[in-house]
Every structure is written in structure tokens, then in C-alpha cells.
C-alpha positions in Angstrom: -8.4 -67.1 -24.1 -7.5 -70.4 -22.3 -8.6 -70.8 -18.7 -6.2 -69.5 -16.1 -5.6 -72.9 -14.5 -4.6 -74.3 -18.0 -2.2 -71.5 -18.5 -0.6 -72.0 -15.1 -0.4 -75.8 -15.7 1.4 -75.2 -19.0 3.8 -72.8 -17.3 4.6 -75.3 -14.6 5.2 -78.0 -17.2 7.7 -75.6 -19.0 9.5 -74.8 -15.8 9.8 -78.5 -15.0 11.4 -79.2 -18.3 13.8 -76.3 -17.8 14.8 -77.6 -14.5 15.4 -81.1 -15.9 17.8 -79.6 -18.4 19.7 -77.7 -15.7 19.8 -80.6 -13.3 21.1 -83.0 -16.0 23.9 -80.5 -16.8 24.7 -80.0 -13.2 24.9 -83.7 -12.5 27.3 -84.1 -15.3 29.3 -81.0 -14.3 29.0 -79.3 -17.6 27.3 -76.3 -19.2 24.3 -76.7 -21.5 25.1 -77.9 -24.9 23.9 -76.0 -28.0 20.8 -78.2 -28.4 19.9 -77.8 -24.7 20.5 -74.1 -24.8 18.1 -73.7 -27.8 15.5 -75.8 -26.0 15.9 -73.9 -22.8 15.6 -70.6 -24.6 12.4 -71.7 -26.3 10.9 -72.8 -23.1 11.9 -69.6 -21.4 10.3 -67.5 -24.2 7.1 -69.6 -23.9 7.0 -69.2 -20.2 7.4 -65.4 -20.4 4.4 -65.3 -22.8 2.4 -67.5 -20.5 3.2 -65.1 -17.6 1.7 -62.3 -19.6 -1.4 -64.3 -20.6 -2.0 -65.3 -17.0 -1.8 -61.7 -15.8 -4.1 -60.6 -18.7 -6.6 -63.3 -17.8 -6.7 -62.4 -14.1 -7.0 -58.7 -14.9 -9.9 -59.4 -17.4 -11.8 -61.4 -14.7 -11.3 -58.5 -12.2 -12.5 -55.9 -14.8 -15.6 -58.0 -15.6 -16.5 -58.2 -11.9 -16.0 -54.5 -11.3 -18.0 -53.7 -14.5 -20.9 -55.8 -13.3 -20.9 -54.1 -9.9 -20.8 -50.6 -11.6 -23.7 -51.5 -13.8 -25.7 -52.7 -10.9 -25.1 -49.5 -8.9 -26.1 -47.4 -11.8 -29.3 -49.4 -12.4 -28.2 -50.7 -15.8 -28.4 -54.1 -17.3 -26.1 -55.3 -20.0 -25.3 -51.9 -21.3 -28.9 -50.9 -21.7 -30.2 -47.4 -20.9 -31.3 -46.5 -17.3 -34.5 -48.2 -16.3 -37.7 -46.3 -15.9 -37.9 -45.5 -12.2 -41.7 -45.5 -12.4 -41.7 -49.1 -13.5 -38.5 -50.7 -12.1 -36.0 -50.3 -9.3 -32.8 -48.6 -10.2 -30.7 -50.7 -7.8 -31.0 -53.0 -4.9 -30.7 -50.2 -2.4 -33.8 -48.5 -3.8 -35.7 -51.8 -3.7 -34.8 -52.4 0.0 -35.8 -48.8 0.8 -39.1 -49.3 -1.0 -39.7 -52.6 0.9 -39.1 -50.8 4.2 -41.3 -47.8 3.2 -44.2 -50.1 2.1 -43.9 -52.2 5.3 -43.8 -49.2 7.7 -46.2 -46.9 6.1 -48.3 -49.2 3.9 -47.2 -47.1 1.0 -48.3 -48.9 -2.2 -45.6 -49.4 -4.9 -46.7 -50.9 -8.2 -43.1 -51.9 -9.0 -43.5 -54.8 -6.6 -46.4 -56.3 -8.5 -44.4 -58.4 -11.0 -42.1 -59.5 -8.2 -44.7 -61.0 -5.9 -44.6 -64.8 -6.0 -47.9 -66.2 -7.3 -49.9 -68.8 -5.4 -48.6 -71.5 -7.8 -45.0 -70.4 -7.2 -45.5 -70.6 -3.5 -47.0 -74.0 -3.8 -44.2 -75.2 -6.0 -41.4 -73.8 -3.8 -40.6 -74.6 -0.2 -38.5 -71.4 -0.1 -41.5 -69.0 -0.2 -43.5 -68.7 2.9 -47.2 -68.0 3.3 -46.6 -64.2 3.2 -44.1 -64.7 0.4 -41.2 -62.3 -0.3 -40.3 -60.3 -3.3 -38.3 -62.0 -6.0 -35.1 -60.1 -6.8 -35.1 -58.8 -10.3 -32.8 -60.7 -12.6 -30.2 -57.9 -12.8 -29.9 -57.7 -9.0 -29.8 -61.5 -8.6 -27.0 -61.7 -11.1 -25.0 -59.0 -9.3 -25.4 -60.8 -5.9 -24.9 -64.3 -7.1 -22.1 -63.5 -9.6 -19.2 -65.7 -8.5 -15.6 -65.4 -9.8 -13.0 -68.1 -9.4 -11.1 -65.8 -7.0 -14.1 -65.6 -4.6 -15.3 -69.2 -4.6 -13.7 -72.5 -5.3 -16.5 -74.9 -6.0 -19.4 -73.3 -7.9 -17.3 -71.7 -10.7 -15.8 -75.2 -11.4 -18.7 -77.5 -10.6 -21.5 -78.8 -12.9 -24.4 -76.4 -12.2 -28.0 -77.5 -12.9 -30.5 -74.7 -13.4 -33.5 -74.4 -11.2 -36.1 -75.6 -13.8 -39.8 -75.9 -12.9 -40.9 -76.6 -10.2 -37.6 -75.1 -9.0 -37.3 -76.8 -5.6 -38.5 -80.3 -6.6 -36.2 -83.2 -6.1 -34.0 -84.0 -9.1 -33.2 -87.7 -9.5 -30.2 -88.0 -11.7 -28.5 -91.3 -12.6 -25.3 -92.1 -10.8 -23.1 -94.9 -12.1 -22.9 -97.8 -9.7 -19.2 -98.4 -9.2 -19.5 -100.9 -6.3 -16.9 -103.7 -6.0 -19.2 -106.0 -8.0 -19.4 -103.6 -10.9 -16.8 -101.6 -12.9 -15.9 -98.1 -14.1 -18.7 -98.2 -16.7 -21.5 -99.1 -14.2 -21.6 -102.8 -15.1 -21.4 -102.5 -18.9 -19.2 -105.4 -20.1 -17.4 -105.5 -23.5 -16.7 -108.9 -25.1 -14.8 -109.8 -28.3 -17.4 -111.6 -30.4 -16.4 -113.2 -33.6 -18.7 -113.6 -36.6 -22.0 -115.5 -35.9 -21.1 -115.7 -32.2 -23.8 -114.8 -29.7 -23.2 -111.6 -27.9 -23.2 -111.5 -24.1 -26.1 -109.6 -22.6 -25.1 -106.8 -20.2 -26.9 -104.1 -18.3 -25.7 -100.8 -16.8 -25.9 -100.7 -13.0 -27.4 -97.4 -12.1 -28.2 -95.7 -8.9 -30.3 -92.6 -8.3 -28.6 -89.5 -7.1 -31.1 -87.2 -5.4 -30.6 -83.4 -5.4 -33.2 -81.4 -3.5 -32.6 -77.7 -3.0 -32.4 -76.7 0.6 -33.3 -73.3 2.0 -30.6 -70.9 2.9 -31.0 -67.4 4.4 -28.8 -64.4 4.6 -29.5 -61.4 6.9 -28.1 -57.9 6.6 -28.7 -55.1 9.0 -29.0 -51.5 7.7 -29.3 -48.3 9.7 -32.3 -46.3 8.7 -30.0 -43.4 7.9 -28.0 -45.5 5.5 -31.2 -47.0 3.9 -32.6 -43.5 3.3 -29.4 -42.9 1.2 -30.3 -45.9 -0.9 -28.3 -44.9 -3.9 -25.1 -44.9 -1.9 -26.1 -47.9 0.1 -26.7 -50.2 -2.9 -23.1 -51.0 -3.6 -22.4 -51.8 0.0 -25.5 -54.0 0.3 -24.7 -55.9 -2.9 -21.1 -56.5 -2.0 -21.8 -57.7 1.5 -24.6 -60.0 0.5 -22.5 -61.5 -2.3 -19.6 -62.2 0.0 -21.8 -63.8 2.6 -23.7 -65.9 0.1 -20.5 -67.0 -1.7 -18.9 -68.0 1.6 -21.8 -69.9 2.9 -22.3 -71.9 -0.3 -18.6 -72.6 -0.7 -18.3 -73.9 2.9 -21.3 -76.3 2.4 -20.0 -77.5 -1.0 -16.7 -78.3 0.6 -17.6 -79.4 4.2 -21.4 -79.8 4.4 -22.7 -83.0 6.0 -25.7 -83.4 3.7 -28.2 -82.8 6.6 -30.5 -80.0 5.5 -27.6 -78.7 3.5 -25.3 -79.7 0.6 -23.0 -82.7 1.0 -19.4 -81.4 0.7 -16.7 -83.3 -1.1 -14.7 -83.6 2.1 -17.4 -85.7 3.7 -18.6 -87.6 0.6 -18.6 -91.4 0.4 -16.9 -91.1 -2.9 -13.8 -89.4 -1.4 -10.7 -91.4 -1.0 -8.7 -90.9 2.3 -4.9 -91.0 2.2 -3.3 -91.3 5.7 -0.4 -88.8 6.2 3.1 -89.9 7.1 3.0 -88.3 10.5 0.5 -86.2 12.6 0.3 -82.5 11.6 2.7 -83.1 8.7 2.5 -82.9 4.9 5.3 -84.8 3.4 6.2 -85.1 -0.3 5.3 -88.8 -0.1 1.8 -87.8 1.0 1.0 -85.6 -2.0 2.4 -88.2 -4.4 0.2 -90.9 -2.7 -2.8 -88.6 -3.2 -2.0 -88.1 -6.9 -1.8 -91.9 -7.4 -5.4 -92.2 -6.1 -6.9 -89.4 -8.2 -9.0 -90.0 -11.2 -7.0 -88.7 -14.2 -8.2 -87.2 -17.4 -10.1 -84.2 -16.0 -9.4 -80.9 -14.4 -7.7 -81.8 -11.2 -6.8 -79.0 -8.7 -5.3 -79.0 -5.2 -7.7 -77.3 -2.7 -5.6 -76.6 0.4 -6.1 -74.9 3.7 -3.8 -71.9 4.0 -2.8 -73.3 7.4 -0.8 -75.9 5.4 1.5 -73.3 3.8 4.3 -73.8 6.3 4.3 -77.5 5.8 4.3 -77.3 2.0 7.1 -74.8 2.1 9.1 -77.1 4.3 8.9 -80.2 2.0 12.3 -81.5 1.3 13.8 -84.4 -0.7 16.1 -87.2 0.5 19.0 -84.7 0.3 17.2 -82.2 2.6 16.7 -79.8 -0.4 13.5 -77.7 -0.5 11.5 -79.2 -3.3 8.5 -76.7 -3.6 9.9 -73.3 -2.9 13.6 -73.8 -3.4 15.8 -72.1 -5.9 15.7 -75.1 -8.2 12.0 -74.3 -8.9 11.4 -71.7 -11.6 14.8 -70.1 -11.0 13.7 -68.6 -7.7 16.3 -67.5 -5.2 14.9 -68.9 -2.0 12.4 -66.6 -0.3 12.7 -63.9 -3.0 10.2 -65.6 -5.2 6.4 -66.1 -4.8 4.8 -69.2 -3.3 4.3 -71.6 -6.3 0.9 -71.8 -7.8 1.2 -75.5 -8.8 2.1 -78.7 -7.1 3.0 -81.8 -9.2 1.9 -79.8 -12.2 -1.6 -79.1 -10.9 -3.0 -75.7 -9.8 -3.1 -74.9 -6.1 -6.2 -73.1 -4.7 -6.1 -71.8 -1.2 -9.3 -72.6 0.7 -9.8 -70.5 3.9 -12.9 -72.5 4.7 -11.2 -75.9 4.9 -10.2 -77.7 8.1 -6.9 -76.7 9.7 -3.6 -78.4 9.3 -3.6 -82.0 10.7 -7.3 -82.4 10.3 -8.9 -84.7 7.6 -9.4 -82.6 4.5 -6.8 -80.0 5.1 -5.4 -80.7 1.7 -7.5 -82.2 -1.2 -7.0 -83.2 -4.8 -10.3 -82.8 -6.6 -11.9 -82.6 -10.0 -14.9 -80.4 -9.4 -16.7 -81.2 -12.7 -17.8 -84.3 -10.8 -19.5 -82.1 -8.2 -23.2 -81.2 -9.0 -24.8 -78.0 -7.9 -28.6 -77.8 -8.2 -30.1 -74.3 -7.9 -33.6 -73.9 -6.7 -36.0 -70.9 -6.2 -35.1 -67.5 -5.1 -33.6 -65.3 -4.0 -36.5 -63.6 -2.3 -36.2 -60.5 -0.2 -38.2 -59.9 3.1 -37.9 -57.4 5.9 -38.2 -57.1 9.7 -38.6 -53.6 11.1 -39.6 -54.8 14.7 -36.4 -56.7 15.6 -34.2 -53.6 16.0 -36.9 -50.9 16.1 -35.4 -49.1 19.1 -32.0 -48.8 17.5 -33.4 -47.4 14.2 -32.1 -50.3 12.2 -33.8 -52.6 9.7 -33.1 -56.3 9.1 -33.4 -57.6 5.5 -33.5 -61.3 4.8 -32.5 -63.0 1.5 -33.8 -66.5 1.0 -32.7 -68.9 -1.7 -32.6 -72.7 -2.3 -29.6 -74.8 -3.4 -28.2 -78.3 -3.1 -24.9 -79.9 -4.0 -23.2 -83.3 -3.9 -20.6 -85.4 -5.8 -21.9 -87.2 -8.8 -20.2 -90.5 -7.8 -21.4 -92.6 -4.9 -18.1 -94.2 -4.1 -14.5 -94.6 -5.5 -14.0 -96.2 -8.9 -12.0 -99.3 -9.6 -9.1 -98.9 -12.1 -9.7 -100.8 -15.4 -6.2 -102.2 -15.4 -6.2 -103.1 -11.7 -9.7 -103.4 -10.3 -8.4 -104.0 -6.7 -7.1 -100.4 -6.7 -9.5 -97.5 -6.6 -9.4 -93.9 -7.7 -11.7 -90.9 -7.2 -12.1 -87.3 -8.4 -12.1 -86.5 -4.6 -8.9 -87.4 -2.6 -8.2 -86.0 0.8 -5.3 -86.2 3.3 -6.2 -87.5 6.8 
């Protein structure tokens, strides 16, 4: 099945064509002619099918997420039979309970033996301290770090680089040098050379893009009563950890400053800034200006703070007609229809972690395949029983390493007009 954003983009394109047919007939004060009626009917039928495909795709994603959660709670992996409780933990709740029991009572548990980081692993990874932690089994890691497009914006759409070995070592990747003295191909020049004519020597101008996973930590507090009921607690622990981890990563990938954390696309040197028409306003001219500065040919999406909804809904044309939510769009009758999921034919994603309306980066047009995510070591689980000892609560800590930053170092000059630049990251300021 095609990706949801592709289905939505095709639906918006169909709706736009339908609107053109209706607007043309209205302007000429006539009904649709037979040819236009046939075309309109075909577009309407295709749109109805797209609506069904979009709904099916969204339901499929939700089913997959719930299935993964259910399998994690039951201690299953990929449909396999229940694990042997003498050799493996049945779920993350049991693992946390066992960590607490071993820490408090020095109770040995051989199930931890394969999960202890080796001396070599500790030496290779900055994310494992002298005492080390216990590496989460693969099935638990997948359950916690499983990210759906509905939960996170950046990671599901970014270019993700696996941890590798050593997992937390710097990764130096080539980044094309698109400075003003170069071009979109990093300095490679093409010349038309006739027969027996000497070719011009060229060289690619390359920069090194450094990705070095940074340590991140998540803490969760469990009452000892809840922890003792580890089978019931497992789903709660998994869900809460996943939500917190997804939120922290997504925030950094969007807004991080690159200092001991990922460099977000809002703060990246490669981002192009478009100045808004007026303070605290998003005008139609603003979004058109952003589209004109975006690098085409990829998977562009709008990433918008939900605080911008009132301004987007209020966008009007020269005749003071609503141009985003009005009845002319998709046959909606004013406020009876849903908020559109596309803008200028491109999907809209609501980012609750973005700056508020009127702040630089409140609305962005981005192609996230140009954002690199480098995973590192972890996650590792550790425990503190002393911090909240008097209140009968236990603090668990999950540590993992990750880095992220845009692949480009600065905007790109257009081939047909090198004085004008574009970027896969455009923000309104």
C-alpha cells in the first residue's frame, strides 16, 4: 500500500482539479458541460477510493502498534511461543522487578548474565558507566523504541543510520559543499567536449559531517506495590517510557541546538528563513514564499505548530474568501468539514513541540529524508532504590545514545539561477 502522505497528496490534487472545474463554470455562469461532468465524476470516484485507502492505511498502522504492545506484554516475540521464564524475562515489568530484587536483596539471577555489558562494550561506549547497566533484550527495545508516524514526526521520515561498532564512535559522513563558490553537485562541473578536445578537470568539493551519539536518559518512578505486580505494570512502563523517549528525541530533532544533543532542523545552518508579512500572522503570501524556497523533488511536508491553526483557518484571498477551510475546498460547507490535511498540495503535520505562533520555526516546510539520525549504544536499564526509599518507590533509568542533524551544511543554489537558493528545510520567521 502506498504511504499515507502520498495518498493524501493525490487526494488533494484531485480535489484541486475538481475545484478548478467548478470555478471555471461559475466564472462563466454556466453548468458543467458533458466532458467536464465526466471528468468531475471520475475525479470524485478516485477521491472516494483514496479516502478509503487512507482510512485503511491509518487503521493498519494502529493495529500494528497495538499488536506489538500486546506481544510485548505477553512476553512474545514475532509470533513465537512464550519464552522460557528460567532463561529469559517475559516482559519489561518482570525485568525491572528482577533488577530491584537483585539490587535490594543481592538475589542472583542468571537471566541477567547475557545482558551485562562486557568490558569491551563499556570501553567502546560512552553510554555505559563503570558499573554498567543491563542491556534491554531486543524485544523490549523494539517495543519501547517503536515509533509510528502518528507519535513522532522526524525519526519515521528521516534517514536513520544503525549503531554499528563501536556504536558511539563518531561517524564522519561526506556532506556536499554547496557554498557560494560551488554548485548543487558539490563543485563537479560538466562541459560539452567535442571529439579530441581535452576535458576539463573537476573535483567534488566535500565537507565532513560529524555525527556522534549523545547520551540521553529517561527516568520512571514505580511504587513498590506496582512493581510487585510486574505482569500488570509492564504495559504501563513500556507505554510511558516510549512516549517520553519519542517526545524527547522529536524535540531535539526539531529544535535541538547541537550542544550535547542533536541539531534540530529549525536551528540548522542549512535552513532558509522566510520573513512573515506581519508579526504573529501567517498569510497566504508567506506559505507561497516558503514553497518557492523549498528544494523540490523529494517528500516535502509542512510541520506546523498547532498554535498556528487559527491563522491558517483565517487565510483569505484578495476577495476576502477563506482559501484553506472555505466551502470551495473539497466541497466543505464552512465549519462542517474537517481541517484540511494538506496545504498547497503537501501534507500538513501538527507539531506540538514546535515554537508558538509568531516565533521563528512555528511553521516549517521540510524534506526529512535530508535529516540524518545516528543511533548509538543502548538502551541500558539501571536502578536507584535509595532516592525514594522512604516513600516505597523505585526509580528506573533508561540510557541510550543518539545524534541527529541535517545532511546539508547550508542552502543550495538553483542550477538555473545560482543567485537564488533553496533548501529541504524552510521556516517562517
